[in-house]
N, CA and C atoms as a LAMMPS dump frame, in Angstrom:
ITEM: TIMESTEP
0
ITEM: NUMBER OF ATOMS
477
ITEM: BOX BOUNDS ff ff ff
-5.0000000000000000e+02 5.0000000000000000e+02
-5.0000000000000000e+02 5.0000000000000000e+02
-5.0000000000000000e+02 5.0000000000000000e+02
ITEM: ATOMS id mol type element x y z
1 1 1 N 0.901 -1.443 -0.209
2 1 2 C -0.523 0.274 0.105
3 1 3 C 1.008 1.234 -0.618
4 2 1 N 0.739 2.69 -0.825
5 2 2 C 1.24 3.37 -0.657
6 2 3 C 0.703 4.294 0.009
7 3 1 N 1.433 5.347 0.948
8 3 2 C 1.126 5.967 1.823
9 3 3 C 1.549 7.341 1.133
10 4 1 N 0.457 8.231 1.207
11 4 2 C 0.48 9.591 0.807
12 4 3 C 0.1 10.478 1.813
13 5 1 N 1.746 11.444 1.529
14 5 2 C 1.831 11.981 2.668
15 5 3 C 0.551 13.454 3.213
16 6 1 N 0.47 13.481 4.238
17 6 2 C -0.274 14.232 4.859
18 6 3 C -0.472 15.19 4.338
19 7 1 N 0.251 16.537 3.939
20 7 2 C 0.909 17.501 3.225
21 7 3 C -0.086 17.205 1.88
22 8 1 N 0.146 16.275 0.78
23 8 2 C -0.666 16.363 -0.351
24 8 3 C -1.593 15.808 -0.178
25 9 1 N -3.224 15.552 0.3
26 9 2 C -4.345 15.969 0.39
27 9 3 C -4.649 17.49 1.563
28 10 1 N -4.262 17.778 2.115
29 10 2 C -4.725 18.73 2.526
30 10 3 C -3.915 19.822 1.5
31 11 1 N -2.557 19.762 0.706
32 11 2 C -3.059 21.177 0.154
33 11 3 C -3.323 21.399 -1.066
34 12 1 N -4.556 19.289 -1.241
35 12 2 C -5.695 19.705 -2.167
36 12 3 C -6.698 20.366 -1.888
37 13 1 N -6.639 19.976 -0.207
38 13 2 C -8.539 20.587 -0.208
39 13 3 C -7.667 22.376 -0.124
40 14 1 N -6.871 22.597 0.28
41 14 2 C -6.623 24.162 -0.008
42 14 3 C -6.825 24.824 -1.121
43 15 1 N -5.929 24.299 -1.881
44 15 2 C -6.219 24.914 -3.428
45 15 3 C -7.621 24.503 -4.03
46 16 1 N -8.611 23.408 -3.207
47 16 2 C -10.294 23.636 -3.568
48 16 3 C -10.398 24.335 -2.891
49 17 1 N -10.511 24.969 -1.216
50 17 2 C -10.526 26.693 -1.009
51 17 3 C -10.691 27.644 -1.902
52 18 1 N -9.336 27.288 -1.882
53 18 2 C -9.004 29.115 -3.121
54 18 3 C -9.86 28.953 -4.421
55 19 1 N -10.844 28.516 -4.452
56 19 2 C -11.052 28.54 -6.014
57 19 3 C -12.396 28.806 -5.716
58 20 1 N -12.719 27.447 -4.503
59 20 2 C -14.427 27.799 -4.512
60 20 3 C -14.261 28.903 -4.022
61 21 1 N -13.839 30.041 -2.997
62 21 2 C -13.729 31.434 -3.111
63 21 3 C -13.331 32.479 -3.661
64 22 1 N -12.629 31.98 -4.868
65 22 2 C -12.123 33.062 -5.661
66 22 3 C -13.475 33.395 -6.708
67 23 1 N -13.563 35.248 -7.2
68 23 2 C -14.936 35.14 -8.045
69 23 3 C -14.97 34.239 -9.113
70 24 1 N -15.856 34.247 -9.808
71 24 2 C -15.941 33.71 -10.52
72 24 3 C -15.132 34.231 -11.875
73 25 1 N -14.695 33.455 -13.215
74 25 2 C -14.45 33.831 -14.057
75 25 3 C -15.183 35.832 -14.922
76 26 1 N -14.643 36.502 -14.963
77 26 2 C -15.439 38.053 -15.671
78 26 3 C -15.615 38.676 -14.087
79 27 1 N -15.937 38.366 -13.128
80 27 2 C -16.07 38.895 -12.241
81 27 3 C -15.772 40.357 -12.315
82 28 1 N -14.793 40.472 -12.431
83 28 2 C -14.116 42.072 -12.328
84 28 3 C -14.032 43.123 -13.668
85 29 1 N -14.6 42.06 -14.693
86 29 2 C -14.69 42.528 -15.956
87 29 3 C -17.024 43.185 -15.932
88 30 1 N -17.884 42.458 -15.298
89 30 2 C -19.313 42.991 -14.442
90 30 3 C -19.042 43.291 -13.815
91 31 1 N -17.901 43.706 -12.55
92 31 2 C -18.18 45.301 -11.199
93 31 3 C -17.776 46.367 -12.671
94 32 1 N -17.016 46.2 -13.227
95 32 2 C -16.367 47.783 -14.586
96 32 3 C -18.136 47.733 -14.92
97 33 1 N -18.26 47.128 -15.484
98 33 2 C -19.715 46.962 -16.807
99 33 3 C -20.274 48.373 -15.684
100 34 1 N -20.868 47.094 -14.483
101 34 2 C -22.182 48.155 -13.242
102 34 3 C -20.995 49.368 -13.351
103 35 1 N -19.678 49.222 -12.32
104 35 2 C -19.363 50.682 -12.425
105 35 3 C -19.369 52.251 -14.109
106 36 1 N -19.687 51.138 -14.544
107 36 2 C -19.201 52.363 -15.92
108 36 3 C -20.595 52.819 -16.389
109 37 1 N -22.394 52.23 -15.825
110 37 2 C -22.976 51.881 -15.992
111 37 3 C -23.426 53.647 -15.004
112 38 1 N -22.863 53.414 -13.965
113 38 2 C -22.71 54.536 -12.95
114 38 3 C -21.957 55.566 -13.227
115 39 1 N -20.732 55.606 -13.438
116 39 2 C -20.004 56.714 -14.042
117 39 3 C -21.172 58.412 -15.501
118 40 1 N -22.256 56.671 -16.483
119 40 2 C -22.318 57.639 -17.869
120 40 3 C -23.829 58.197 -16.78
121 41 1 N -24.736 56.946 -15.44
122 41 2 C -24.987 58.024 -14.931
123 41 3 C -24.758 59.599 -14.017
124 42 1 N -23.99 59.947 -13.839
125 42 2 C -23.34 60.685 -13.409
126 42 3 C -23.006 62.029 -14.55
127 43 1 N -22.988 61.985 -15.16
128 43 2 C -22.272 62.016 -16.956
129 43 3 C -23.217 62.716 -17.188
130 44 1 N -24.16 62.069 -17.206
131 44 2 C -25.466 62.694 -17.496
132 44 3 C -25.392 63.279 -16.493
133 45 1 N -25.967 63.656 -15.836
134 45 2 C -26.2 65.027 -14.598
135 45 3 C -25.23 66.072 -15.669
136 46 1 N -24.827 66.065 -15.678
137 46 2 C -24.02 67.124 -15.803
138 46 3 C -24.523 67.433 -17.877
139 47 1 N -24.336 66.803 -18.441
140 47 2 C -24.48 66.757 -18.981
141 47 3 C -26.262 67.214 -19.905
142 48 1 N -27.561 66.704 -18.901
143 48 2 C -28.895 66.885 -18.587
144 48 3 C -29.358 65.774 -19.518
145 49 1 N -28.702 64.902 -19.898
146 49 2 C -28.931 63.6 -20.812
147 49 3 C -29.513 62.985 -20.425
148 50 1 N -31.454 62.307 -21.02
149 50 2 C -32.117 61.438 -20.188
150 50 3 C -31.836 60.185 -20.195
151 51 1 N -31.135 60.224 -22.303
152 51 2 C -31.08 58.56 -22.357
153 51 3 C -30.218 58.006 -21.957
154 52 1 N -28.862 59.148 -22.224
155 52 2 C -27.848 58.872 -21.15
156 52 3 C -27.736 58.164 -20.105
157 53 1 N -28.314 58.749 -19.273
158 53 2 C -29.201 57.966 -18
159 53 3 C -29.432 57.291 -17.42
160 54 1 N -30.681 56.817 -19.303
161 54 2 C -30.662 55.523 -18.616
162 54 3 C -30.57 54.963 -19.618
163 55 1 N -29.62 54.35 -19.983
164 55 2 C -29.272 53.761 -21.462
165 55 3 C -28.962 52.393 -20.657
166 56 1 N -29.04 51.844 -19.554
167 56 2 C -29.016 50.578 -18.785
168 56 3 C -30.451 49.548 -18.956
169 57 1 N -31.836 51.256 -19.339
170 57 2 C -33.2 50.726 -19.472
171 57 3 C -32.702 49.865 -20.961
172 58 1 N -33.182 48.931 -21.176
173 58 2 C -33.526 48.239 -22.355
174 58 3 C -35.501 48.346 -22.258
175 59 1 N -36.549 47.727 -21.392
176 59 2 C -38.014 47.925 -21.705
177 59 3 C -38.634 48.448 -20.467
178 60 1 N -37.701 48.543 -19.659
179 60 2 C -38.524 49.764 -18.199
180 60 3 C -37.744 49.114 -17.613
181 61 1 N -38.515 49.735 -15.908
182 61 2 C -37.663 48.836 -14.464
183 61 3 C -39.03 49.539 -13.446
184 62 1 N -38.724 48.746 -12.936
185 62 2 C -39.252 48.839 -10.916
186 62 3 C -39.295 50.044 -10.161
187 63 1 N -39.321 51.668 -10.292
188 63 2 C -39.169 51.857 -9.486
189 63 3 C -39.43 52.558 -8.135
190 64 1 N -38.963 51.641 -7.27
191 64 2 C -39.234 52.312 -5.586
192 64 3 C -39.42 53.745 -4.894
193 65 1 N -39.486 53.746 -4.366
194 65 2 C -40.003 54.968 -3.672
195 65 3 C -41.005 55.864 -3.426
196 66 1 N -40.457 56.605 -2.541
197 66 2 C -41.562 57.856 -2.254
198 66 3 C -43.195 56.541 -1.748
199 67 1 N -43.351 55.664 -0.883
200 67 2 C -44.314 54.323 -0.925
201 67 3 C -44.851 53.968 -1.771
202 68 1 N -44.111 54.376 -3.082
203 68 2 C -44.694 52.84 -3.973
204 68 3 C -43.953 52.589 -4.895
205 69 1 N -44.212 51.32 -4.808
206 69 2 C -43.951 51.048 -6.322
207 69 3 C -44.476 50.647 -7.426
208 70 1 N -43.599 51.056 -8.579
209 70 2 C -44.31 51.86 -9.78
210 70 3 C -43.13 51.22 -11.009
211 71 1 N -44.169 50.746 -12.008
212 71 2 C -42.848 49.479 -12.845
213 71 3 C -43.05 51.338 -14.184
214 72 1 N -41.736 52.043 -15.161
215 72 2 C -41.213 53.046 -15.332
216 72 3 C -41.15 51.813 -16.881
217 73 1 N -41.742 52.402 -17.563
218 73 2 C -41.214 52.005 -18.892
219 73 3 C -40.527 52.715 -19.385
220 74 1 N -39.008 53.073 -20.413
221 74 2 C -38.343 53.021 -20.643
222 74 3 C -38.394 54.58 -21.547
223 75 1 N -39.701 55.022 -22.382
224 75 2 C -39.973 55.848 -22.707
225 75 3 C -40.441 56.28 -22.06
226 76 1 N -41.058 55.91 -21.132
227 76 2 C -42.144 56.78 -20.094
228 76 3 C -40.645 57.812 -19.129
229 77 1 N -39.466 57.4 -19.008
230 77 2 C -39.039 57.289 -18.042
231 77 3 C -37.809 58.614 -18.608
232 78 1 N -38.084 58.277 -20.093
233 78 2 C -36.67 59.489 -20.516
234 78 3 C -37.957 60.383 -20.388
235 79 1 N -38.455 60.428 -21.028
236 79 2 C -39.783 62.002 -20.507
237 79 3 C -39.704 62.557 -19.082
238 80 1 N -39.888 61.992 -18.227
239 80 2 C -39.862 62.255 -17.184
240 80 3 C -38.538 62.825 -17.327
241 81 1 N -37.064 62.21 -16.502
242 81 2 C -36.075 62.026 -17.129
243 81 3 C -35.942 63.612 -17.527
244 82 1 N -35.696 63.788 -18.783
245 82 2 C -35.735 64.969 -19.405
246 82 3 C -36.356 66.197 -18.749
247 83 1 N -37.893 65.855 -18.408
248 83 2 C -38.102 67.133 -18.314
249 83 3 C -37.764 67.243 -16.865
250 84 1 N -37.168 66.354 -16.134
251 84 2 C -36.128 67.402 -14.363
252 84 3 C -34.789 67.266 -15.027
253 85 1 N -34.064 67.082 -15.987
254 85 2 C -33.253 68.041 -16.338
255 85 3 C -32.851 68.772 -16.754
256 86 1 N -34.089 69.001 -17.379
257 86 2 C -34.202 69.925 -17.777
258 86 3 C -34.576 71.873 -17.318
259 87 1 N -34.971 71.161 -15.415
260 87 2 C -35.701 72.144 -14.479
261 87 3 C -34.644 72.198 -13.451
262 88 1 N -33.408 71.762 -13.926
263 88 2 C -32.483 72.317 -13.063
264 88 3 C -31.033 72.115 -13.551
265 89 1 N -29.947 72.48 -13.196
266 89 2 C -28.417 72.826 -13.292
267 89 3 C -27.141 72.018 -12.421
268 90 1 N -27.014 70.611 -12.906
269 90 2 C -26 70.399 -11.436
270 90 3 C -24.893 71.032 -11.139
271 91 1 N -24.206 70.994 -10.296
272 91 2 C -22.672 72.125 -10.449
273 91 3 C -21.994 70.779 -9.548
274 92 1 N -22.615 69.987 -8.991
275 92 2 C -21.825 69.228 -8.106
276 92 3 C -22.228 67.929 -7.785
277 93 1 N -21.808 66.912 -7.978
278 93 2 C -22.353 65.4 -7.667
279 93 3 C -21.129 64.942 -7.318
280 94 1 N -21.208 64.532 -5.555
281 94 2 C -20.104 63.819 -5.035
282 94 3 C -20.789 62.993 -4.556
283 95 1 N -19.513 61.448 -4.288
284 95 2 C -20.176 60.394 -3.789
285 95 3 C -19.573 60.582 -2.055
286 96 1 N -21.116 60.733 -1.43
287 96 2 C -20.548 60.3 -0.012
288 96 3 C -19.856 58.853 0.265
289 97 1 N -20.311 57.865 0.011
290 97 2 C -19.143 57.255 -0.356
291 97 3 C -18.939 56.182 -2.028
292 98 1 N -17.438 55.756 -1.147
293 98 2 C -18.095 54.822 -2.811
294 98 3 C -19.245 54.236 -3.261
295 99 1 N -19.783 53.971 -4.401
296 99 2 C -20.57 53.196 -4.988
297 99 3 C -19.733 51.872 -4.408
298 100 1 N -20.907 50.777 -4.202
299 100 2 C -20.23 49.57 -3.773
300 100 3 C -21.179 48.153 -4.801
301 101 1 N -20.287 47.214 -5.475
302 101 2 C -21.704 46.874 -6.298
303 101 3 C -21.149 44.64 -5.774
304 102 1 N -22.114 44.314 -6.102
305 102 2 C -22.045 43.243 -5.418
306 102 3 C -22.933 42.191 -6.37
307 103 1 N -21.945 41.008 -6.292
308 103 2 C -22.905 40.034 -8.023
309 103 3 C -23.135 38.887 -6.939
310 104 1 N -24.471 38.51 -8.182
311 104 2 C -25.002 37.201 -7.132
312 104 3 C -23.826 35.622 -7.648
313 105 1 N -23.891 34.429 -6.901
314 105 2 C -23.238 33.688 -7.249
315 105 3 C -23.09 32.965 -8.956
316 106 1 N -24.137 32.967 -9.362
317 106 2 C -24.143 33.009 -10.659
318 106 3 C -24.106 33.755 -11.791
319 107 1 N -23.647 34.602 -11.577
320 107 2 C -22.99 36.344 -11.701
321 107 3 C -23.993 36.728 -13.183
322 108 1 N -25.913 36.891 -12.875
323 108 2 C -26.858 37.523 -13.438
324 108 3 C -27.409 38.499 -12.555
325 109 1 N -26.796 38.475 -12.041
326 109 2 C -27.308 39.311 -11.281
327 109 3 C -26.438 40.485 -10.623
328 110 1 N -26.942 42.034 -9.971
329 110 2 C -26.088 42.336 -9.109
330 110 3 C -26.589 43.572 -9.065
331 111 1 N -25.819 44.162 -7.945
332 111 2 C -27.003 44.949 -7.576
333 111 3 C -25.38 46.477 -7.104
334 112 1 N -25.978 47.88 -7.194
335 112 2 C -25.352 48.387 -7.137
336 112 3 C -25.819 49.606 -6.132
337 113 1 N -25.228 49.919 -4.846
338 113 2 C -25.327 50.672 -3.905
339 113 3 C -24.359 51.856 -3.603
340 114 1 N -25.22 53.59 -3.983
341 114 2 C -24.973 54.748 -4.251
342 114 3 C -25.11 55.385 -3.102
343 115 1 N -24.293 56.619 -2.794
344 115 2 C -24.557 57.282 -2.597
345 115 3 C -24.469 58.893 -2.355
346 116 1 N -24.763 59.85 -2.994
347 116 2 C -24.317 61.934 -2.839
348 116 3 C -24.743 62.279 -2.382
349 117 1 N -23.995 63.698 -2.2
350 117 2 C -25.185 65.203 -1.847
351 117 3 C -25.081 65.609 -3.919
352 118 1 N -25.705 66.239 -4.005
353 118 2 C -25.475 67.098 -5.2
354 118 3 C -26.328 68.843 -3.595
355 119 1 N -25.369 69.325 -5.002
356 119 2 C -25.829 70.633 -5.173
357 119 3 C -25.85 71.091 -6.966
358 120 1 N -26.71 72.636 -6.824
359 120 2 C -27.276 73.091 -8.005
360 120 3 C -28.243 73.86 -7.857
361 121 1 N -28.959 74.084 -8.751
362 121 2 C -30.088 74.996 -9.206
363 121 3 C -31.34 74.803 -9.962
364 122 1 N -32.68 75.147 -8.547
365 122 2 C -33.775 74.38 -9.581
366 122 3 C -34.202 75.993 -10.797
367 123 1 N -34.555 75.914 -11.71
368 123 2 C -35.62 76.849 -12.367
369 123 3 C -36.65 76.239 -12.744
370 124 1 N -37.432 78.331 -12.505
371 124 2 C -39.365 77.01 -12.975
372 124 3 C -38.928 78.966 -13.662
373 125 1 N -40.888 79.559 -13.21
374 125 2 C -40.97 80.884 -14.444
375 125 3 C -40.798 81.885 -13.458
376 126 1 N -40.252 81.643 -12.26
377 126 2 C -41.05 82.211 -11.497
378 126 3 C -38.806 82.974 -11.53
379 127 1 N -38.045 82.486 -12.197
380 127 2 C -36.77 82.059 -11.928
381 127 3 C -35.695 80.51 -11.068
382 128 1 N -34.798 81.17 -10.196
383 128 2 C -33.975 79.761 -10.192
384 128 3 C -33.441 79.982 -8.604
385 129 1 N -33.527 78.456 -8.084
386 129 2 C -33.256 78.806 -6.435
387 129 3 C -32.287 78.015 -6.292
388 130 1 N -31.598 77.751 -5.102
389 130 2 C -30.323 76.743 -5.254
390 130 3 C -30.385 75.383 -5.028
391 131 1 N -30.232 74.909 -4.819
392 131 2 C -30.876 73.489 -4.521
393 131 3 C -29.912 72.916 -3.909
394 132 1 N -29.824 71.515 -3.349
395 132 2 C -28.815 70.638 -2.265
396 132 3 C -29.664 69.146 -1.947
397 133 1 N -29.4 68.348 -1.716
398 133 2 C -29.47 67.251 -1.792
399 133 3 C -29.061 66.139 -1.112
400 134 1 N -29.008 64.851 -0.206
401 134 2 C -28.165 63.738 -0.205
402 134 3 C -29.269 62.748 -0.694
403 135 1 N -28.602 61.696 -1.626
404 135 2 C -29.763 61.173 -1.863
405 135 3 C -28.709 60.08 -2.439
406 136 1 N -29.789 58.789 -1.781
407 136 2 C -28.91 57.124 -1.467
408 136 3 C -29.843 56.225 -2.004
409 137 1 N -29.743 55.227 -3.424
410 137 2 C -30.085 54.064 -4.026
411 137 3 C -29.776 52.87 -3.584
412 138 1 N -30.575 51.807 -3.994
413 138 2 C -29.558 50.063 -4.354
414 138 3 C -30.71 49.975 -6.124
415 139 1 N -29.538 49.96 -7.175
416 139 2 C -30.055 49.692 -8.14
417 139 3 C -30.156 47.727 -8.375
418 140 1 N -30.359 47.744 -9.196
419 140 2 C -31.02 45.643 -9.436
420 140 3 C -30.391 45.835 -11.181
421 141 1 N -29.587 44.604 -11.327
422 141 2 C -29.151 44.36 -12.445
423 141 3 C -29.27 43.358 -13.227
424 142 1 N -29.646 43.131 -14.536
425 142 2 C -29.795 41.243 -14.866
426 142 3 C -29.114 41.419 -15.925
427 143 1 N -28.536 40.53 -16.267
428 143 2 C -27.663 40.325 -17.588
429 143 3 C -27.334 39.361 -18.214
430 144 1 N -28.027 39.972 -19.995
431 144 2 C -28.393 38.648 -21.028
432 144 3 C -27.006 38.948 -21.54
433 145 1 N -27.322 37.925 -22.574
434 145 2 C -26.099 38.181 -24.52
435 145 3 C -26.387 39.604 -24.691
436 146 1 N -27.466 40.346 -23.85
437 146 2 C -26.598 42.141 -24.542
438 146 3 C -26.18 42.726 -23.201
439 147 1 N -26.186 41.973 -22.518
440 147 2 C -25.483 43.002 -21.226
441 147 3 C -25.633 43.017 -20.034
442 148 1 N -25.449 44.233 -19.499
443 148 2 C -26.18 44.411 -17.806
444 148 3 C -27.469 44.687 -18.672
445 149 1 N -28.451 45.722 -17.756
446 149 2 C -30.008 46.034 -17.193
447 149 3 C -30.386 46.058 -16.182
448 150 1 N -31.122 47.159 -16.168
449 150 2 C -31.504 47.674 -14.505
450 150 3 C -32.5 47.064 -14.678
451 151 1 N -33.557 46.526 -13.701
452 151 2 C -34.74 45.474 -13.51
453 151 3 C -35.696 46.379 -12.088
454 152 1 N -34.755 47.207 -11.354
455 152 2 C -34.703 48.046 -10.165
456 152 3 C -34.542 49.007 -9.271
457 153 1 N -34.954 49.982 -9.136
458 153 2 C -34.405 50.816 -8.74
459 153 3 C -34.949 51.407 -7.06
460 154 1 N -34.52 51.31 -6.289
461 154 2 C -35.379 52.42 -4.643
462 154 3 C -33.66 52.964 -4.769
463 155 1 N -34.779 54.41 -4.092
464 155 2 C -34.188 55.434 -4.041
465 155 3 C -34.799 56.139 -2.829
466 156 1 N -34.012 56.704 -1.88
467 156 2 C -34.458 57.801 -0.776
468 156 3 C -33.68 58.97 -0.941
469 157 1 N -34.217 60.295 -0.409
470 157 2 C -34.275 61.837 -0.997
471 157 3 C -33.848 62.657 0.661
472 158 1 N -32.736 63.56 1.041
473 158 2 C -32.982 63.939 2.161
474 158 3 C -32.304 65.362 1.63
475 159 1 N -33.664 65.976 2.337
476 159 2 C -33.574 67.62 1.718
477 159 3 C -32.145 68.54 2.432
């Protein structure tokens, strides 16, 4: 009978544990893709570009806030965000904490948690006034063959 030194099975178990704990292939690329969508949303605030802000939306998403859950079709959401961007000018959008991205174990879903402070001005027929608020949100994304798509957004805002 051949004896196997104890170090060999222990090394094999160690490698198996490391492999099990390691992120699946593509995880860094997926995190980078989600963060790129976040950066596009940030840039959209300064450009006033509703289509860029909603570039991760294919057909629509669930919007959760203000005590309600609503489905927002893409075209409707673009009109609403465009109206908002026409009424505001964003001067500063600062991360309170860096955005945090978590991927599901199967790599099909991801969520991003963000928290920002915003400064700018709000315009209407009476003129303009300064605005400042803090916002936190959770975005849920799903990955398919064409990439990552926003499926739900829950947010809160503090004046």
